[in-house]
NUBARO-685361 format. One line per field, with one value per residue (C-alpha): x, y, z; residue in one letter; residue number from 1; chain. Coordinates in steps of 0.25 Angstrom, whole numbers. Example, Ala and Ser with C-alpha at 12.3 -4.5 7.8 and 13.67 -1.06 7.14 Angstrom:
! NUBARO-685361
X = [49,55]
Y = [-18,-4]
Z = [31,29]
type = [A,S]
seq = [1,2]
mol = [A,A]
! end
This chain:
! NUBARO-685361
X = [57,42,35,48,51,40,43,53,42,33,43,46,31,38,45,35,33,49,52,42,49,61,58,53,60,75,86,85,99,97,83,87,98,88,78,86,93,81,73,84,85,69,72,81,73,61,67,76,62,55,69,65,50,53,64,55,41,46,55,45,39,41,51,59,73,76,82,71,74,69,54,57,46,56,61,47,44,56,54,41,34,25,22,15,26,36,29,27,40,47,40,42,57,57,50,60,71,64,60,76,82,74,76,92,90,82,92,103,96,94,108,113,104,108,123,121,114,129,138,146,145,159,161,155,148,138,132,122,114,109,93,82,74,78,84,95,100,113,118,129,141,147,159,155,163,150,150,138,135,124,116,108,100,101,86,86,98,89,78,88,96,112,107,98,108,117,106,104,119,120,106,112,127,120,113,127,134,123,121,107,106,108,98,88,92,91,78,71,77,70,56,58,60,48,37,36,49,45,42,56,61,53,57,72,71,65,75,88,82,81,95,102,91,98,112,111,105,116,125,120,117,102,89,79,88,89,74,70,80,72,58,63,69,57,48,58,58,45,39,52,54,68,75,86,91,83,84,86,69,64,58,47,52,41,45,60,58,52,61,72,66,64,76,88,83,91,105,104,106,98,86,83,74,62,59,51,65,70,58,60,74,72,58,66,79,69,62,74,80,67,67,82,81,68,75,88,81,72,85,93,82,79,94,96,82,86,100,97,87,98,105,118]
Y = [72,72,80,85,75,78,92,92,85,98,109,109,113,127,125,133,146,146,143,154,164,160,162,176,181,177,177,166,160,161,154,142,139,141,132,122,122,121,111,102,102,102,89,82,85,79,67,66,67,55,46,48,46,34,28,32,27,14,10,3,-5,-19,-24,-11,-13,-2,-6,-13,-5,9,2,3,9,20,25,24,34,41,43,46,35,35,21,28,41,30,22,33,40,27,30,44,42,33,43,54,45,42,54,60,48,52,66,64,53,63,74,66,62,75,79,67,70,85,80,70,82,89,78,81,96,104,106,120,128,128,117,121,109,108,108,115,115,127,123,129,122,121,107,107,100,102,107,121,132,132,118,116,118,125,119,126,121,129,131,139,147,151,157,167,179,180,188,178,166,172,173,158,153,162,156,142,145,152,137,131,140,141,124,126,111,108,118,112,97,100,107,94,83,92,93,76,74,82,87,99,105,106,121,122,114,124,136,131,129,143,151,144,148,162,160,158,169,179,175,175,189,194,187,192,206,207,200,205,195,185,186,185,173,164,169,165,152,148,151,143,130,131,117,111,97,96,84,94,102,113,124,140,141,134,139,148,156,169,170,169,181,190,190,192,205,209,215,207,199,202,194,193,180,182,192,198,189,199,197,187,183,181,173,165,161,158,150,141,141,139,128,120,122,116,104,101,103,95,84,84,84,71,63,65,63,49,45,47,40,29,27,26,15,8,-7,-5]
Z = [67,68,56,51,43,34,34,21,13,15,14,0,-1,0,-13,-22,-14,-10,-26,-30,-20,-26,-40,-38,-29,-29,-38,-48,-44,-30,-32,-40,-28,-16,-24,-29,-15,-7,-17,-16,0,1,-7,-1,15,9,2,16,23,14,17,32,32,24,34,46,41,36,48,52,41,40,31,31,30,42,55,65,75,67,71,86,93,98,84,80,93,87,73,67,60,48,41,29,28,26,17,8,8,3,-12,-10,-8,-20,-28,-25,-28,-42,-46,-43,-51,-62,-61,-61,-72,-80,-78,-83,-94,-99,-97,-104,-116,-117,-116,-127,-137,-135,-140,-149,-148,-143,-129,-129,-120,-129,-137,-148,-152,-167,-164,-169,-154,-146,-133,-123,-110,-101,-100,-87,-87,-100,-106,-104,-96,-86,-84,-96,-109,-116,-125,-134,-148,-161,-161,-147,-154,-166,-158,-151,-154,-150,-138,-134,-137,-126,-115,-119,-117,-105,-99,-101,-96,-82,-79,-82,-73,-63,-62,-63,-68,-53,-47,-55,-53,-40,-41,-49,-39,-27,-37,-38,-24,-18,-26,-20,-25,-37,-38,-33,-45,-55,-47,-48,-62,-66,-56,-63,-78,-72,-64,-78,-85,-75,-78,-93,-93,-84,-94,-107,-100,-105,-98,-109,-119,-109,-107,-122,-124,-113,-119,-135,-129,-122,-134,-143,-135,-130,-132,-135,-129,-124,-116,-111,-99,-96,-106,-108,-109,-97,-85,-84,-96,-95,-81,-84,-95,-85,-75,-85,-90,-76,-65,-63,-49,-38,-36,-21,-16,-3,-3,10,19,19,5,-4,-10,4,9,-3,1,17,14,5,14,27,20,15,29,37,27,28,43,45,36,44,57,53,48,60,68,61,59,75,77,67,73,88,82,72,79,79]
type = [M,G,V,F,V,F,L,P,L,V,L,P,L,T,A,W,P,I,A,R,L,A,E,Q,H,L,H,P,R,T,A,T,R,L,L,A,G,V,G,A,L,L,A,L,C,S,T,L,C,L,A,L,I,M,V,V,G,T,A,Q,L,P,G,N,P,L,P,D,T,W,S,D,P,E,V,R,E,A,V,P,Y,D,E,V,A,G,R,V,A,I,P,A,L,A,A,V,A,A,A,A,A,W,T,L,W,R,H,R,R,V,R,R,R,A,E,R,A,L,E,G,L,P,P,S,P,V,A,V,L,P,D,E,V,P,Y,A,Y,A,L,P,R,G,R,G,P,V,G,G,R,V,V,V,S,T,G,M,L,A,R,L,D,S,R,E,R,R,A,L,F,A,H,E,R,A,H,L,A,A,G,H,H,R,H,L,L,A,A,R,L,A,A,R,A,N,P,F,L,R,P,L,H,T,A,V,A,Y,C,A,E,R,W,A,D,E,E,A,A,G,A,I,G,S,R,R,V,M,A,R,A,V,G,K,A,A,V,A,S,R,G,T,P,L,A,V,P,A,G,F,A,T,G,P,V,P,R,R,V,A,A,L,L,G,P,V,P,P,A,R,T,W,P,P,A,F,T,A,A,G,V,A,L,W,T,A,A,A,G,A,A,V,S,A,L,S,S,A,N,S,A,V,S,L,F,L,V,L,K,A,A,T,P,L]
seq = [1,2,3,4,5,6,7,8,9,10,11,12,13,14,15,16,17,18,19,20,21,22,23,24,25,26,27,28,29,30,31,32,33,34,35,36,37,38,39,40,41,42,43,44,45,46,47,48,49,50,51,52,53,54,55,56,57,58,59,60,61,62,63,64,65,66,67,68,69,70,71,72,73,74,75,76,77,78,79,80,81,82,83,84,85,86,87,88,89,90,91,92,93,94,95,96,97,98,99,100,101,102,103,104,105,106,107,108,109,110,111,112,113,114,115,116,117,118,119,120,121,122,123,124,125,126,127,128,129,130,131,132,133,134,135,136,137,138,139,140,141,142,143,144,145,146,147,148,149,150,151,152,153,154,155,156,157,158,159,160,161,162,163,164,165,166,167,168,169,170,171,172,173,174,175,176,177,178,179,180,181,182,183,184,185,186,187,188,189,190,191,192,193,194,195,196,197,198,199,200,201,202,203,204,205,206,207,208,209,210,211,212,213,214,215,216,217,218,219,220,221,222,223,224,225,226,227,228,229,230,231,232,233,234,235,236,237,238,239,240,241,242,243,244,245,246,247,248,249,250,251,252,253,254,255,256,257,258,259,260,261,262,263,264,265,266,267,268,269,270,271,272,273,274,275,276,277,278,279,280,281,282,283,284,285,286,287,288,289,290,291,292,293,294,295,296,297,298,299,300,301,302,303,304,305,306,307,308,309,310,311,312]
mol = [A,A,A,A,A,A,A,A,A,A,A,A,A,A,A,A,A,A,A,A,A,A,A,A,A,A,A,A,A,A,A,A,A,A,A,A,A,A,A,A,A,A,A,A,A,A,A,A,A,A,A,A,A,A,A,A,A,A,A,A,A,A,A,A,A,A,A,A,A,A,A,A,A,A,A,A,A,A,A,A,A,A,A,A,A,A,A,A,A,A,A,A,A,A,A,A,A,A,A,A,A,A,A,A,A,A,A,A,A,A,A,A,A,A,A,A,A,A,A,A,A,A,A,A,A,A,A,A,A,A,A,A,A,A,A,A,A,A,A,A,A,A,A,A,A,A,A,A,A,A,A,A,A,A,A,A,A,A,A,A,A,A,A,A,A,A,A,A,A,A,A,A,A,A,A,A,A,A,A,A,A,A,A,A,A,A,A,A,A,A,A,A,A,A,A,A,A,A,A,A,A,A,A,A,A,A,A,A,A,A,A,A,A,A,A,A,A,A,A,A,A,A,A,A,A,A,A,A,A,A,A,A,A,A,A,A,A,A,A,A,A,A,A,A,A,A,A,A,A,A,A,A,A,A,A,A,A,A,A,A,A,A,A,A,A,A,A,A,A,A,A,A,A,A,A,A,A,A,A,A,A,A,A,A,A,A,A,A,A,A,A,A,A,A,A,A,A,A,A,A,A,A,A,A,A,A,A,A,A,A,A,A]
! end
């Protein structure tokens, strides 16, 4: 194993340049899927790395519940031994588990609160809540035709004209159709597992909004109307404290509006390798592959050594 067992902890440092390149040069659909997948894989690998360090580093500590043969000199020679790293890995793993549990609990709590707000309303694809506070969001797994419901307040509808309302509904339906809540949850959990992956979480949230913007602009046939709807919704909901899922006016709104006022991004999934977009994709893929391979190599090596040292 050697030093490679620590590599998955360091590789997420590449998340920031990967996120920036993907945001700027990839289609939002490609960027969302790529960054969410890379973040989840890097988080899984770094967590496995912590587990391996804990097992290796604590095998020789007195009072541990591991087999006594794991402390034999032959095993200590075959497996890197670092008592300090092993002890540090224990609270680190506990922190990762606690952060993931808290994130899932909070996600479920927000979802339940949003669902309770819809109790008593007819099971239609669009739910309009009588609330002067302006907001709009997509609530997955409802009874709508695409696996969810679009929730909007009367306060938000009052601030938009008819074409802008169409843009809003198209945007939220795009979130539901693409299952963006899964990408966002995966990126959020990855950021909790490894703080170096927070840039990926931010980038996934932005790219998911851009993806929905582009789908909605195509559905209503006007990028300018879509940009105007995003801007007006952001101004209306500014400073509004909401305990609901991510809404229509979230994300870096000025960048979203500027992108909508520009040309349509190219729809191709994998750009040429000798371009900035190609470099972003290949860098992300290479980092994830190296992290996965190093983690797998460490896990297999440790398993074989400890299996040989474990009494029948």
